[in-house]
C-alpha positions in Angstrom: -16.4 0.5 -9.9 -16.9 0.7 -6.1 -15.3 3.4 -4.1 -12.3 2.6 -1.9 -13.2 2.1 1.8 -11.2 0.7 4.7 -13.1 -2.6 4.3 -12.4 -3.2 0.6 -8.9 -1.7 0.4 -7.1 -5.0 0.2 -9.2 -6.0 -2.8 -8.9 -2.6 -4.5 -6.4 -0.8 -6.7 -3.6 1.0 -4.7 -2.0 3.0 -7.4 -2.7 6.7 -7.0 -3.0 6.6 -3.2 -0.8 8.6 -0.9 1.2 6.4 1.5 3.6 6.7 4.4 5.7 3.9 5.9 4.8 3.8 9.6 6.8 0.7 10.6 9.5 -1.4 9.2 12.5 -3.4 10.4 14.6 -1.3 8.0 14.8 2.1 9.7 15.7 3.8 6.4 12.2 3.1 5.1 10.3 4.5 8.2 8.8 7.9 7.5 9.1 7.7 3.7 6.0 9.1 2.0 4.8 9.6 -1.5 2.2 8.5 -4.0 2.0 4.8 -5.1 2.8 4.8 -8.8 3.5 1.1 -9.4 2.8 -2.3 -7.8 4.1 -5.8 -8.4 3.6 -9.0 -6.5 6.2 -8.2 -3.8 6.9 -4.5 -4.2 5.3 -1.0 -4.2 6.9 2.0 -5.9 6.4 5.4 -4.3 7.1 8.7 -6.1 8.6 10.7 -3.3 9.5 14.1 -4.7 11.8 13.7 -7.7 12.8 10.2 -6.9 11.1 6.8 -7.0 11.5 4.4 -4.0 10.7 0.7 -4.3 9.4 -0.9 -1.0 9.1 -4.6 -0.3 5.5 -5.2 0.7 6.3 -8.0 3.3 8.3 -5.8 5.7 6.4 -2.5 5.8 3.3 -1.2 7.5 1.7 1.7 5.6 -0.6 4.5 6.4 -2.7 5.1 3.3 -4.8 8.2 2.6 -8.1 7.3 0.9 -9.8 9.7 -1.5 -12.4 10.7 1.1 -9.6 11.7 3.5 -9.7 8.6 5.7 -6.3 7.3 7.0 -6.0 3.5 7.1 -3.2 1.4 8.5 -2.3 -1.5 6.3 0.2 -4.3 6.9 2.1 -5.0 3.7 1.9 -8.8 4.3 -1.9 -8.6 3.6 -1.3 -7.4 0.1 1.6 -9.7 -1.0 0.1 -10.9 -4.3 -0.2 -9.7 -7.9 -2.7 -6.9 -8.0 -4.9 -8.8 -10.5 -4.9 -11.9 -8.3 -5.5 -9.9 -5.1 -9.0 -8.9 -6.1 -10.0 -12.5 -6.3 -8.5 -13.5 -2.9 -10.5 -14.2 0.2 -9.6 -11.5 2.6 -8.5 -12.6 6.0 -9.2 -10.1 8.8 -6.4 -7.5 9.1 
């Protein structure tokens, strides 16, 4: 398995990465941070302290911390797909 880089992030597994919501039309979501513990076609679930928060992918922009310490901005609309289908997608520039 290849390591996660900013260039292959969209085609990689997101579960286990630390994330923070940097932008969203829903102000209650902005600033939420936690570890991604689940992913479906349209949502991500973050473990934020003792609670689990489900985020819709299509309305959030995330800042993800990669294992090597890099911080990457990711528009949630770029990852709206089932995780198993996303690895097969052609990636448009984001």
